[in-house]
ROGULUM-575510 format. One record per residue (C-alpha): residue number from 1; x, y, z. Coordinates in Angstrom, 2 decimals, padded with zeros to 5 digits. Layout:
REM residues N
<atom><nr>NUM</nr><x>X</x><y>Y</y><z>Z</z></atom>
...
***
This chain:
REM residues 337
<atom><nr>1</nr><x>098.79</x><y>-051.32</y><z>112.81</z></atom>
<atom><nr>2</nr><x>098.21</x><y>-048.24</y><z>110.75</z></atom>
<atom><nr>3</nr><x>097.34</x><y>-049.56</y><z>107.36</z></atom>
<atom><nr>4</nr><x>094.94</x><y>-051.95</y><z>109.45</z></atom>
<atom><nr>5</nr><x>092.97</x><y>-048.74</y><z>110.19</z></atom>
<atom><nr>6</nr><x>093.64</x><y>-047.44</y><z>107.11</z></atom>
<atom><nr>7</nr><x>091.80</x><y>-050.65</y><z>105.38</z></atom>
<atom><nr>8</nr><x>088.93</x><y>-050.56</y><z>108.06</z></atom>
<atom><nr>9</nr><x>088.28</x><y>-046.49</y><z>107.29</z></atom>
<atom><nr>10</nr><x>088.20</x><y>-047.10</y><z>103.44</z></atom>
<atom><nr>11</nr><x>085.72</x><y>-050.30</y><z>103.95</z></atom>
<atom><nr>12</nr><x>083.25</x><y>-048.14</y><z>105.92</z></atom>
<atom><nr>13</nr><x>083.66</x><y>-045.12</y><z>103.10</z></atom>
<atom><nr>14</nr><x>083.30</x><y>-047.78</y><z>100.88</z></atom>
<atom><nr>15</nr><x>080.20</x><y>-049.47</y><z>102.30</z></atom>
<atom><nr>16</nr><x>078.51</x><y>-046.09</y><z>102.84</z></atom>
<atom><nr>17</nr><x>078.81</x><y>-044.78</y><z>099.48</z></atom>
<atom><nr>18</nr><x>077.49</x><y>-048.54</y><z>098.23</z></atom>
<atom><nr>19</nr><x>074.57</x><y>-048.21</y><z>100.59</z></atom>
<atom><nr>20</nr><x>073.37</x><y>-044.54</y><z>099.49</z></atom>
<atom><nr>21</nr><x>073.50</x><y>-046.16</y><z>096.17</z></atom>
<atom><nr>22</nr><x>071.63</x><y>-049.14</y><z>096.87</z></atom>
<atom><nr>23</nr><x>069.02</x><y>-046.88</y><z>098.71</z></atom>
<atom><nr>24</nr><x>068.67</x><y>-044.02</y><z>096.39</z></atom>
<atom><nr>25</nr><x>068.50</x><y>-046.71</y><z>093.37</z></atom>
<atom><nr>26</nr><x>065.74</x><y>-048.25</y><z>094.82</z></atom>
<atom><nr>27</nr><x>064.11</x><y>-045.17</y><z>095.75</z></atom>
<atom><nr>28</nr><x>064.16</x><y>-044.00</y><z>092.48</z></atom>
<atom><nr>29</nr><x>062.88</x><y>-047.23</y><z>090.88</z></atom>
<atom><nr>30</nr><x>059.84</x><y>-047.64</y><z>093.41</z></atom>
<atom><nr>31</nr><x>059.07</x><y>-044.17</y><z>092.20</z></atom>
<atom><nr>32</nr><x>059.56</x><y>-044.82</y><z>088.75</z></atom>
<atom><nr>33</nr><x>057.16</x><y>-047.99</y><z>088.70</z></atom>
<atom><nr>34</nr><x>054.80</x><y>-046.31</y><z>091.02</z></atom>
<atom><nr>35</nr><x>054.21</x><y>-043.34</y><z>089.69</z></atom>
<atom><nr>36</nr><x>053.39</x><y>-045.13</y><z>086.28</z></atom>
<atom><nr>37</nr><x>050.72</x><y>-046.96</y><z>088.28</z></atom>
<atom><nr>38</nr><x>049.10</x><y>-044.18</y><z>089.63</z></atom>
<atom><nr>39</nr><x>049.24</x><y>-042.21</y><z>087.09</z></atom>
<atom><nr>40</nr><x>046.19</x><y>-044.33</y><z>085.42</z></atom>
<atom><nr>41</nr><x>044.17</x><y>-043.81</y><z>088.26</z></atom>
<atom><nr>42</nr><x>044.24</x><y>-040.12</y><z>088.44</z></atom>
<atom><nr>43</nr><x>042.96</x><y>-037.42</y><z>086.00</z></atom>
<atom><nr>44</nr><x>044.68</x><y>-036.27</y><z>082.99</z></atom>
<atom><nr>45</nr><x>045.52</x><y>-032.16</y><z>083.03</z></atom>
<atom><nr>46</nr><x>042.40</x><y>-030.09</y><z>082.23</z></atom>
<atom><nr>47</nr><x>043.81</x><y>-027.41</y><z>079.28</z></atom>
<atom><nr>48</nr><x>047.58</x><y>-026.63</y><z>079.01</z></atom>
<atom><nr>49</nr><x>047.28</x><y>-022.86</y><z>078.22</z></atom>
<atom><nr>50</nr><x>050.16</x><y>-020.52</y><z>077.16</z></atom>
<atom><nr>51</nr><x>051.72</x><y>-018.05</y><z>080.36</z></atom>
<atom><nr>52</nr><x>054.46</x><y>-016.65</y><z>078.65</z></atom>
<atom><nr>53</nr><x>057.72</x><y>-019.30</y><z>078.22</z></atom>
<atom><nr>54</nr><x>055.46</x><y>-021.88</y><z>080.25</z></atom>
<atom><nr>55</nr><x>051.60</x><y>-024.05</y><z>080.28</z></atom>
<atom><nr>56</nr><x>049.93</x><y>-024.15</y><z>082.94</z></atom>
<atom><nr>57</nr><x>046.61</x><y>-026.56</y><z>083.91</z></atom>
<atom><nr>58</nr><x>043.31</x><y>-024.27</y><z>083.52</z></atom>
<atom><nr>59</nr><x>040.29</x><y>-025.54</y><z>084.52</z></atom>
<atom><nr>60</nr><x>037.36</x><y>-023.18</y><z>083.78</z></atom>
<atom><nr>61</nr><x>033.44</x><y>-024.62</y><z>083.76</z></atom>
<atom><nr>62</nr><x>030.23</x><y>-023.03</y><z>083.48</z></atom>
<atom><nr>63</nr><x>029.11</x><y>-019.93</y><z>081.66</z></atom>
<atom><nr>64</nr><x>027.93</x><y>-015.77</y><z>081.82</z></atom>
<atom><nr>65</nr><x>030.03</x><y>-013.27</y><z>083.48</z></atom>
<atom><nr>66</nr><x>031.64</x><y>-012.87</y><z>085.64</z></atom>
<atom><nr>67</nr><x>034.47</x><y>-015.02</y><z>085.65</z></atom>
<atom><nr>68</nr><x>035.56</x><y>-016.56</y><z>089.11</z></atom>
<atom><nr>69</nr><x>039.15</x><y>-017.39</y><z>089.54</z></atom>
<atom><nr>70</nr><x>040.12</x><y>-019.51</y><z>091.96</z></atom>
<atom><nr>71</nr><x>043.58</x><y>-019.45</y><z>094.02</z></atom>
<atom><nr>72</nr><x>044.47</x><y>-022.21</y><z>096.23</z></atom>
<atom><nr>73</nr><x>046.49</x><y>-022.48</y><z>099.05</z></atom>
<atom><nr>74</nr><x>050.51</x><y>-023.27</y><z>099.46</z></atom>
<atom><nr>75</nr><x>050.94</x><y>-026.67</y><z>098.45</z></atom>
<atom><nr>76</nr><x>047.76</x><y>-027.35</y><z>097.21</z></atom>
<atom><nr>77</nr><x>046.73</x><y>-027.97</y><z>093.68</z></atom>
<atom><nr>78</nr><x>043.27</x><y>-027.17</y><z>091.67</z></atom>
<atom><nr>79</nr><x>041.65</x><y>-029.96</y><z>093.27</z></atom>
<atom><nr>80</nr><x>041.15</x><y>-028.03</y><z>096.66</z></atom>
<atom><nr>81</nr><x>038.04</x><y>-026.47</y><z>094.93</z></atom>
<atom><nr>82</nr><x>036.34</x><y>-029.49</y><z>093.39</z></atom>
<atom><nr>83</nr><x>033.94</x><y>-029.08</y><z>095.89</z></atom>
<atom><nr>84</nr><x>033.13</x><y>-025.46</y><z>095.27</z></atom>
<atom><nr>85</nr><x>033.98</x><y>-025.36</y><z>091.50</z></atom>
<atom><nr>86</nr><x>030.75</x><y>-027.52</y><z>090.04</z></atom>
<atom><nr>87</nr><x>027.98</x><y>-025.24</y><z>092.32</z></atom>
<atom><nr>88</nr><x>029.68</x><y>-022.25</y><z>090.97</z></atom>
<atom><nr>89</nr><x>029.17</x><y>-023.53</y><z>087.38</z></atom>
<atom><nr>90</nr><x>026.09</x><y>-023.26</y><z>087.85</z></atom>
<atom><nr>91</nr><x>025.54</x><y>-019.66</y><z>087.87</z></atom>
<atom><nr>92</nr><x>028.69</x><y>-018.03</y><z>086.63</z></atom>
<atom><nr>93</nr><x>031.67</x><y>-019.14</y><z>084.53</z></atom>
<atom><nr>94</nr><x>034.58</x><y>-020.59</y><z>086.77</z></atom>
<atom><nr>95</nr><x>038.50</x><y>-021.08</y><z>086.38</z></atom>
<atom><nr>96</nr><x>040.61</x><y>-022.88</y><z>088.79</z></atom>
<atom><nr>97</nr><x>044.32</x><y>-023.53</y><z>087.78</z></atom>
<atom><nr>98</nr><x>047.62</x><y>-025.31</y><z>088.86</z></atom>
<atom><nr>99</nr><x>050.07</x><y>-022.28</y><z>089.26</z></atom>
<atom><nr>100</nr><x>053.35</x><y>-023.54</y><z>088.09</z></atom>
<atom><nr>101</nr><x>055.01</x><y>-026.55</y><z>089.40</z></atom>
<atom><nr>102</nr><x>052.25</x><y>-027.83</y><z>090.83</z></atom>
<atom><nr>103</nr><x>049.70</x><y>-030.39</y><z>089.36</z></atom>
<atom><nr>104</nr><x>050.12</x><y>-030.69</y><z>085.48</z></atom>
<atom><nr>105</nr><x>051.50</x><y>-027.17</y><z>084.77</z></atom>
<atom><nr>106</nr><x>054.95</x><y>-026.60</y><z>083.68</z></atom>
<atom><nr>107</nr><x>057.88</x><y>-025.37</y><z>086.54</z></atom>
<atom><nr>108</nr><x>058.08</x><y>-022.00</y><z>086.65</z></atom>
<atom><nr>109</nr><x>061.08</x><y>-019.25</y><z>086.94</z></atom>
<atom><nr>110</nr><x>062.42</x><y>-018.98</y><z>090.80</z></atom>
<atom><nr>111</nr><x>061.84</x><y>-017.39</y><z>092.91</z></atom>
<atom><nr>112</nr><x>057.89</x><y>-018.35</y><z>093.23</z></atom>
<atom><nr>113</nr><x>056.52</x><y>-015.28</y><z>094.47</z></atom>
<atom><nr>114</nr><x>052.73</x><y>-013.75</y><z>094.30</z></atom>
<atom><nr>115</nr><x>053.82</x><y>-010.85</y><z>092.00</z></atom>
<atom><nr>116</nr><x>055.21</x><y>-013.74</y><z>089.59</z></atom>
<atom><nr>117</nr><x>052.72</x><y>-016.14</y><z>090.38</z></atom>
<atom><nr>118</nr><x>050.07</x><y>-013.43</y><z>089.35</z></atom>
<atom><nr>119</nr><x>051.59</x><y>-012.44</y><z>086.13</z></atom>
<atom><nr>120</nr><x>051.50</x><y>-016.05</y><z>085.21</z></atom>
<atom><nr>121</nr><x>047.68</x><y>-016.47</y><z>085.64</z></atom>
<atom><nr>122</nr><x>047.13</x><y>-013.13</y><z>084.05</z></atom>
<atom><nr>123</nr><x>048.75</x><y>-014.60</y><z>080.59</z></atom>
<atom><nr>124</nr><x>046.91</x><y>-017.70</y><z>081.08</z></atom>
<atom><nr>125</nr><x>043.95</x><y>-016.06</y><z>081.72</z></atom>
<atom><nr>126</nr><x>044.64</x><y>-014.26</y><z>078.13</z></atom>
<atom><nr>127</nr><x>045.91</x><y>-016.92</y><z>076.53</z></atom>
<atom><nr>128</nr><x>042.62</x><y>-019.10</y><z>077.12</z></atom>
<atom><nr>129</nr><x>040.65</x><y>-016.14</y><z>076.06</z></atom>
<atom><nr>130</nr><x>038.58</x><y>-015.48</y><z>079.87</z></atom>
<atom><nr>131</nr><x>037.82</x><y>-012.08</y><z>080.01</z></atom>
<atom><nr>132</nr><x>037.22</x><y>-009.75</y><z>082.88</z></atom>
<atom><nr>133</nr><x>035.21</x><y>-008.92</y><z>085.03</z></atom>
<atom><nr>134</nr><x>037.04</x><y>-011.05</y><z>087.65</z></atom>
<atom><nr>135</nr><x>035.89</x><y>-011.94</y><z>090.99</z></atom>
<atom><nr>136</nr><x>039.05</x><y>-013.17</y><z>092.52</z></atom>
<atom><nr>137</nr><x>038.56</x><y>-015.90</y><z>095.44</z></atom>
<atom><nr>138</nr><x>041.84</x><y>-016.82</y><z>097.11</z></atom>
<atom><nr>139</nr><x>042.47</x><y>-019.46</y><z>100.21</z></atom>
<atom><nr>140</nr><x>045.07</x><y>-019.30</y><z>102.74</z></atom>
<atom><nr>141</nr><x>048.48</x><y>-018.17</y><z>100.43</z></atom>
<atom><nr>142</nr><x>046.31</x><y>-017.55</y><z>097.30</z></atom>
<atom><nr>143</nr><x>044.92</x><y>-014.64</y><z>099.48</z></atom>
<atom><nr>144</nr><x>048.59</x><y>-012.91</y><z>098.84</z></atom>
<atom><nr>145</nr><x>048.05</x><y>-013.63</y><z>095.29</z></atom>
<atom><nr>146</nr><x>044.53</x><y>-012.37</y><z>094.80</z></atom>
<atom><nr>147</nr><x>045.36</x><y>-009.45</y><z>096.13</z></atom>
<atom><nr>148</nr><x>048.68</x><y>-008.81</y><z>094.55</z></atom>
<atom><nr>149</nr><x>046.73</x><y>-009.59</y><z>090.66</z></atom>
<atom><nr>150</nr><x>044.35</x><y>-006.77</y><z>092.08</z></atom>
<atom><nr>151</nr><x>047.32</x><y>-004.42</y><z>092.22</z></atom>
<atom><nr>152</nr><x>048.23</x><y>-005.34</y><z>089.15</z></atom>
<atom><nr>153</nr><x>045.18</x><y>-005.32</y><z>087.15</z></atom>
<atom><nr>154</nr><x>042.61</x><y>-003.23</y><z>089.19</z></atom>
<atom><nr>155</nr><x>040.56</x><y>-002.29</y><z>086.08</z></atom>
<atom><nr>156</nr><x>040.07</x><y>-006.57</y><z>085.52</z></atom>
<atom><nr>157</nr><x>038.67</x><y>-007.52</y><z>089.07</z></atom>
<atom><nr>158</nr><x>035.20</x><y>-006.24</y><z>090.29</z></atom>
<atom><nr>159</nr><x>035.09</x><y>-008.38</y><z>094.13</z></atom>
<atom><nr>160</nr><x>037.61</x><y>-010.30</y><z>095.61</z></atom>
<atom><nr>161</nr><x>036.64</x><y>-013.18</y><z>098.67</z></atom>
<atom><nr>162</nr><x>039.62</x><y>-014.04</y><z>100.98</z></atom>
<atom><nr>163</nr><x>039.40</x><y>-017.74</y><z>102.08</z></atom>
<atom><nr>164</nr><x>040.87</x><y>-017.69</y><z>105.62</z></atom>
<atom><nr>165</nr><x>043.90</x><y>-016.11</y><z>104.03</z></atom>
<atom><nr>166</nr><x>046.83</x><y>-015.30</y><z>105.40</z></atom>
<atom><nr>167</nr><x>047.72</x><y>-012.10</y><z>106.38</z></atom>
<atom><nr>168</nr><x>051.15</x><y>-010.03</y><z>106.34</z></atom>
<atom><nr>169</nr><x>051.68</x><y>-008.87</y><z>109.81</z></atom>
<atom><nr>170</nr><x>050.95</x><y>-012.70</y><z>110.71</z></atom>
<atom><nr>171</nr><x>054.78</x><y>-012.91</y><z>111.22</z></atom>
<atom><nr>172</nr><x>055.23</x><y>-010.74</y><z>114.26</z></atom>
<atom><nr>173</nr><x>052.03</x><y>-010.88</y><z>116.05</z></atom>
<atom><nr>174</nr><x>051.17</x><y>-014.55</y><z>116.35</z></atom>
<atom><nr>175</nr><x>052.76</x><y>-016.87</y><z>118.87</z></atom>
<atom><nr>176</nr><x>056.88</x><y>-017.05</y><z>118.71</z></atom>
<atom><nr>177</nr><x>055.92</x><y>-020.90</y><z>119.06</z></atom>
<atom><nr>178</nr><x>054.49</x><y>-020.70</y><z>115.89</z></atom>
<atom><nr>179</nr><x>057.49</x><y>-018.76</y><z>114.22</z></atom>
<atom><nr>180</nr><x>059.86</x><y>-021.40</y><z>115.38</z></atom>
<atom><nr>181</nr><x>057.04</x><y>-024.51</y><z>114.27</z></atom>
<atom><nr>182</nr><x>057.09</x><y>-022.48</y><z>110.52</z></atom>
<atom><nr>183</nr><x>060.91</x><y>-022.26</y><z>110.40</z></atom>
<atom><nr>184</nr><x>061.45</x><y>-025.85</y><z>110.95</z></atom>
<atom><nr>185</nr><x>058.73</x><y>-026.49</y><z>107.77</z></atom>
<atom><nr>186</nr><x>060.77</x><y>-024.46</y><z>106.18</z></atom>
<atom><nr>187</nr><x>063.94</x><y>-026.79</y><z>107.11</z></atom>
<atom><nr>188</nr><x>062.32</x><y>-029.26</y><z>106.16</z></atom>
<atom><nr>189</nr><x>060.69</x><y>-028.54</y><z>102.70</z></atom>
<atom><nr>190</nr><x>064.25</x><y>-027.29</y><z>101.75</z></atom>
<atom><nr>191</nr><x>065.34</x><y>-031.03</y><z>102.60</z></atom>
<atom><nr>192</nr><x>063.15</x><y>-032.08</y><z>100.70</z></atom>
<atom><nr>193</nr><x>063.91</x><y>-029.81</y><z>097.46</z></atom>
<atom><nr>194</nr><x>067.37</x><y>-031.17</y><z>097.98</z></atom>
<atom><nr>195</nr><x>066.47</x><y>-034.56</y><z>097.43</z></atom>
<atom><nr>196</nr><x>063.75</x><y>-034.54</y><z>094.96</z></atom>
<atom><nr>197</nr><x>065.83</x><y>-034.49</y><z>091.63</z></atom>
<atom><nr>198</nr><x>067.29</x><y>-037.61</y><z>092.69</z></atom>
<atom><nr>199</nr><x>063.61</x><y>-039.15</y><z>093.08</z></atom>
<atom><nr>200</nr><x>064.64</x><y>-040.48</y><z>096.49</z></atom>
<atom><nr>201</nr><x>063.17</x><y>-038.14</y><z>098.39</z></atom>
<atom><nr>202</nr><x>059.74</x><y>-038.71</y><z>096.12</z></atom>
<atom><nr>203</nr><x>060.01</x><y>-042.32</y><z>096.46</z></atom>
<atom><nr>204</nr><x>060.61</x><y>-042.18</y><z>100.12</z></atom>
<atom><nr>205</nr><x>057.65</x><y>-040.09</y><z>100.55</z></atom>
<atom><nr>206</nr><x>055.27</x><y>-041.98</y><z>098.58</z></atom>
<atom><nr>207</nr><x>055.89</x><y>-045.28</y><z>100.60</z></atom>
<atom><nr>208</nr><x>055.69</x><y>-043.78</y><z>103.94</z></atom>
<atom><nr>209</nr><x>052.28</x><y>-042.39</y><z>103.11</z></atom>
<atom><nr>210</nr><x>051.57</x><y>-045.63</y><z>101.88</z></atom>
<atom><nr>211</nr><x>052.36</x><y>-046.91</y><z>104.68</z></atom>
<atom><nr>212</nr><x>050.05</x><y>-044.95</y><z>106.73</z></atom>
<atom><nr>213</nr><x>047.25</x><y>-046.00</y><z>103.95</z></atom>
<atom><nr>214</nr><x>047.23</x><y>-042.44</y><z>102.32</z></atom>
<atom><nr>215</nr><x>047.18</x><y>-041.97</y><z>098.67</z></atom>
<atom><nr>216</nr><x>048.60</x><y>-039.11</y><z>097.10</z></atom>
<atom><nr>217</nr><x>047.69</x><y>-038.15</y><z>093.49</z></atom>
<atom><nr>218</nr><x>051.44</x><y>-038.44</y><z>091.67</z></atom>
<atom><nr>219</nr><x>051.04</x><y>-034.99</y><z>089.86</z></atom>
<atom><nr>220</nr><x>052.00</x><y>-033.75</y><z>093.82</z></atom>
<atom><nr>221</nr><x>054.97</x><y>-036.28</y><z>093.84</z></atom>
<atom><nr>222</nr><x>057.17</x><y>-034.69</y><z>091.59</z></atom>
<atom><nr>223</nr><x>060.41</x><y>-032.79</y><z>091.95</z></atom>
<atom><nr>224</nr><x>058.87</x><y>-029.81</y><z>090.11</z></atom>
<atom><nr>225</nr><x>055.89</x><y>-029.64</y><z>092.85</z></atom>
<atom><nr>226</nr><x>058.29</x><y>-030.23</y><z>095.54</z></atom>
<atom><nr>227</nr><x>060.52</x><y>-027.64</y><z>094.32</z></atom>
<atom><nr>228</nr><x>057.62</x><y>-025.19</y><z>093.80</z></atom>
<atom><nr>229</nr><x>056.32</x><y>-025.24</y><z>097.33</z></atom>
<atom><nr>230</nr><x>059.88</x><y>-024.91</y><z>098.97</z></atom>
<atom><nr>231</nr><x>060.37</x><y>-021.48</y><z>096.83</z></atom>
<atom><nr>232</nr><x>056.89</x><y>-020.19</y><z>097.58</z></atom>
<atom><nr>233</nr><x>057.33</x><y>-021.10</y><z>101.53</z></atom>
<atom><nr>234</nr><x>060.85</x><y>-019.62</y><z>101.93</z></atom>
<atom><nr>235</nr><x>059.44</x><y>-016.45</y><z>099.91</z></atom>
<atom><nr>236</nr><x>056.46</x><y>-016.24</y><z>101.64</z></atom>
<atom><nr>237</nr><x>057.23</x><y>-012.96</y><z>103.45</z></atom>
<atom><nr>238</nr><x>058.51</x><y>-011.31</y><z>100.32</z></atom>
<atom><nr>239</nr><x>054.60</x><y>-012.39</y><z>099.09</z></atom>
<atom><nr>240</nr><x>053.08</x><y>-011.06</y><z>102.16</z></atom>
<atom><nr>241</nr><x>054.79</x><y>-007.36</y><z>101.50</z></atom>
<atom><nr>242</nr><x>053.88</x><y>-007.73</y><z>097.56</z></atom>
<atom><nr>243</nr><x>050.19</x><y>-007.78</y><z>099.07</z></atom>
<atom><nr>244</nr><x>050.94</x><y>-005.14</y><z>101.65</z></atom>
<atom><nr>245</nr><x>051.60</x><y>-002.50</y><z>098.93</z></atom>
<atom><nr>246</nr><x>048.90</x><y>-003.73</y><z>096.02</z></atom>
<atom><nr>247</nr><x>046.72</x><y>-000.68</y><z>095.44</z></atom>
<atom><nr>248</nr><x>043.18</x><y>-000.73</y><z>094.11</z></atom>
<atom><nr>249</nr><x>041.33</x><y>-002.53</y><z>096.90</z></atom>
<atom><nr>250</nr><x>039.50</x><y>000.05</y><z>098.91</z></atom>
<atom><nr>251</nr><x>035.76</x><y>000.70</y><z>097.63</z></atom>
<atom><nr>252</nr><x>035.51</x><y>-002.92</y><z>095.80</z></atom>
<atom><nr>253</nr><x>033.24</x><y>-005.60</y><z>097.24</z></atom>
<atom><nr>254</nr><x>035.36</x><y>-007.61</y><z>099.66</z></atom>
<atom><nr>255</nr><x>034.28</x><y>-010.51</y><z>101.51</z></atom>
<atom><nr>256</nr><x>036.21</x><y>-012.37</y><z>103.79</z></atom>
<atom><nr>257</nr><x>035.74</x><y>-015.89</y><z>105.27</z></atom>
<atom><nr>258</nr><x>037.14</x><y>-016.89</y><z>108.68</z></atom>
<atom><nr>259</nr><x>037.82</x><y>-020.28</y><z>110.14</z></atom>
<atom><nr>260</nr><x>035.93</x><y>-020.51</y><z>113.23</z></atom>
<atom><nr>261</nr><x>038.15</x><y>-023.85</y><z>114.41</z></atom>
<atom><nr>262</nr><x>041.81</x><y>-022.25</y><z>113.14</z></atom>
<atom><nr>263</nr><x>044.01</x><y>-024.57</y><z>115.67</z></atom>
<atom><nr>264</nr><x>044.45</x><y>-027.80</y><z>113.13</z></atom>
<atom><nr>265</nr><x>046.19</x><y>-031.18</y><z>114.70</z></atom>
<atom><nr>266</nr><x>049.38</x><y>-029.81</y><z>113.85</z></atom>
<atom><nr>267</nr><x>049.36</x><y>-026.61</y><z>115.82</z></atom>
<atom><nr>268</nr><x>047.96</x><y>-028.57</y><z>118.35</z></atom>
<atom><nr>269</nr><x>051.20</x><y>-030.74</y><z>118.51</z></atom>
<atom><nr>270</nr><x>053.14</x><y>-027.48</y><z>118.49</z></atom>
<atom><nr>271</nr><x>051.34</x><y>-025.22</y><z>120.84</z></atom>
<atom><nr>272</nr><x>051.02</x><y>-025.17</y><z>124.12</z></atom>
<atom><nr>273</nr><x>047.67</x><y>-024.46</y><z>125.53</z></atom>
<atom><nr>274</nr><x>048.45</x><y>-021.15</y><z>125.96</z></atom>
<atom><nr>275</nr><x>050.08</x><y>-020.36</y><z>122.69</z></atom>
<atom><nr>276</nr><x>046.98</x><y>-022.05</y><z>120.91</z></atom>
<atom><nr>277</nr><x>044.33</x><y>-019.60</y><z>122.74</z></atom>
<atom><nr>278</nr><x>046.66</x><y>-016.62</y><z>121.85</z></atom>
<atom><nr>279</nr><x>046.84</x><y>-017.86</y><z>118.16</z></atom>
<atom><nr>280</nr><x>043.39</x><y>-018.11</y><z>117.79</z></atom>
<atom><nr>281</nr><x>042.50</x><y>-014.95</y><z>119.01</z></atom>
<atom><nr>282</nr><x>045.21</x><y>-012.99</y><z>117.00</z></atom>
<atom><nr>283</nr><x>044.13</x><y>-014.97</y><z>113.57</z></atom>
<atom><nr>284</nr><x>040.39</x><y>-014.40</y><z>114.29</z></atom>
<atom><nr>285</nr><x>039.71</x><y>-010.89</y><z>115.99</z></atom>
<atom><nr>286</nr><x>043.03</x><y>-009.41</y><z>114.67</z></atom>
<atom><nr>287</nr><x>044.39</x><y>-010.80</y><z>111.14</z></atom>
<atom><nr>288</nr><x>040.79</x><y>-011.62</y><z>109.48</z></atom>
<atom><nr>289</nr><x>039.65</x><y>-007.80</y><z>110.57</z></atom>
<atom><nr>290</nr><x>042.43</x><y>-006.48</y><z>108.98</z></atom>
<atom><nr>291</nr><x>041.62</x><y>-008.12</y><z>106.21</z></atom>
<atom><nr>292</nr><x>038.11</x><y>-007.05</y><z>105.80</z></atom>
<atom><nr>293</nr><x>039.56</x><y>-003.70</y><z>106.87</z></atom>
<atom><nr>294</nr><x>041.01</x><y>-003.60</y><z>103.41</z></atom>
<atom><nr>295</nr><x>037.75</x><y>-001.64</y><z>101.94</z></atom>
<atom><nr>296</nr><x>034.94</x><y>-000.01</y><z>102.97</z></atom>
<atom><nr>297</nr><x>032.89</x><y>-002.59</y><z>101.62</z></atom>
<atom><nr>298</nr><x>034.73</x><y>-005.36</y><z>103.25</z></atom>
<atom><nr>299</nr><x>032.66</x><y>-007.99</y><z>105.07</z></atom>
<atom><nr>300</nr><x>033.72</x><y>-010.74</y><z>107.32</z></atom>
<atom><nr>301</nr><x>032.07</x><y>-013.70</y><z>107.81</z></atom>
<atom><nr>302</nr><x>033.28</x><y>-016.58</y><z>110.63</z></atom>
<atom><nr>303</nr><x>032.32</x><y>-020.07</y><z>109.43</z></atom>
<atom><nr>304</nr><x>031.82</x><y>-021.24</y><z>113.09</z></atom>
<atom><nr>305</nr><x>032.02</x><y>-025.32</y><z>111.85</z></atom>
<atom><nr>306</nr><x>035.34</x><y>-025.37</y><z>109.52</z></atom>
<atom><nr>307</nr><x>038.61</x><y>-025.39</y><z>110.12</z></atom>
<atom><nr>308</nr><x>041.55</x><y>-023.76</y><z>107.90</z></atom>
<atom><nr>309</nr><x>040.15</x><y>-025.41</y><z>104.80</z></atom>
<atom><nr>310</nr><x>036.87</x><y>-023.70</y><z>104.11</z></atom>
<atom><nr>311</nr><x>036.86</x><y>-025.26</y><z>100.62</z></atom>
<atom><nr>312</nr><x>037.22</x><y>-028.78</y><z>101.32</z></atom>
<atom><nr>313</nr><x>034.96</x><y>-028.39</y><z>104.78</z></atom>
<atom><nr>314</nr><x>032.47</x><y>-026.24</y><z>104.39</z></atom>
<atom><nr>315</nr><x>032.38</x><y>-025.72</y><z>100.37</z></atom>
<atom><nr>316</nr><x>028.83</x><y>-024.37</y><z>100.08</z></atom>
<atom><nr>317</nr><x>029.95</x><y>-020.92</y><z>102.46</z></atom>
<atom><nr>318</nr><x>032.31</x><y>-020.80</y><z>099.82</z></atom>
<atom><nr>319</nr><x>029.82</x><y>-021.15</y><z>097.14</z></atom>
<atom><nr>320</nr><x>027.37</x><y>-018.41</y><z>099.38</z></atom>
<atom><nr>321</nr><x>029.94</x><y>-015.62</y><z>099.05</z></atom>
<atom><nr>322</nr><x>030.91</x><y>-015.95</y><z>095.52</z></atom>
<atom><nr>323</nr><x>027.22</x><y>-015.73</y><z>094.98</z></atom>
<atom><nr>324</nr><x>026.52</x><y>-012.75</y><z>097.07</z></atom>
<atom><nr>325</nr><x>029.70</x><y>-011.16</y><z>095.51</z></atom>
<atom><nr>326</nr><x>028.03</x><y>-011.70</y><z>092.19</z></atom>
<atom><nr>327</nr><x>024.55</x><y>-010.05</y><z>093.16</z></atom>
<atom><nr>328</nr><x>026.45</x><y>-007.12</y><z>094.57</z></atom>
<atom><nr>329</nr><x>024.02</x><y>-004.02</y><z>093.77</z></atom>
<atom><nr>330</nr><x>025.88</x><y>-001.18</y><z>091.73</z></atom>
<atom><nr>331</nr><x>028.91</x><y>-003.51</y><z>090.74</z></atom>
<atom><nr>332</nr><x>030.47</x><y>-004.16</y><z>087.37</z></atom>
<atom><nr>333</nr><x>029.28</x><y>-008.10</y><z>087.81</z></atom>
<atom><nr>334</nr><x>025.83</x><y>-007.18</y><z>087.51</z></atom>
<atom><nr>335</nr><x>026.42</x><y>-005.66</y><z>084.20</z></atom>
<atom><nr>336</nr><x>025.40</x><y>-007.02</y><z>080.81</z></atom>
<atom><nr>337</nr><x>023.38</x><y>-009.81</y><z>082.56</z></atom>
***
């Protein structure tokens, strides 16, 4: 009987191992074939420029001064600015880029924090010959990054635009249910990052998205992207503190665009009606106003008919804010024009 029981366990273990190998191989093969097919349907890199030991995908258009530098939100590539950049290029030089690990950019050293991101961006701009003064525009998590950039290179930044940006006090002021949802998101991200190098996670993610009728650029289904995004998420409170201590903001032209509809589908599903009201009140009337008060020349504008993704939903509001910052009387941005 004991021998029979041991044999059953051995067969079960062997079956489990073989099943895992087959699933992993299938996921990897599906990912390889699908990625090759997709690469023919999506844009190639714009301009790979050196940023120390790595290369970043930089996309600059337009002419003149100032140069507008666009920093996307967490999990977003330079594609987040696709509706904004062409319009800004009509009156200024404008650059968007993929952070390290994103899109066509090389993977970067860990951990991925705003301080590291800002120094890599600065190196890339120098390498590409993009000269200050800069107007730094950051969406969501990108707000931390542009504030840190300003703190590191204050003489090169003349104005700042924060587009429904994160604020460092949100982790203690937003409802506990939001914190719980964020913690669950980090757990899922760590799982995806663990499986990503084996391709099984990428293949399964791609297959799931296609079942739902969604097409995702292949550059956003790579192990380096998932690992970079996960590191940014896990270290976001470190980035928040880096933004908190960044100086040289006061006195500079600052515009804060705030979403009039900050509650998206994910928040509605995760938060009760009371928590949704508390979230909206805190985000709109507390956190976003704290951002505007970072400078004596700070200005807050509520974009009433937009959710969190203002660059995608109301790109004209972003363009108008950039145009306003480029024409601030007495600003360094008007010199030499």
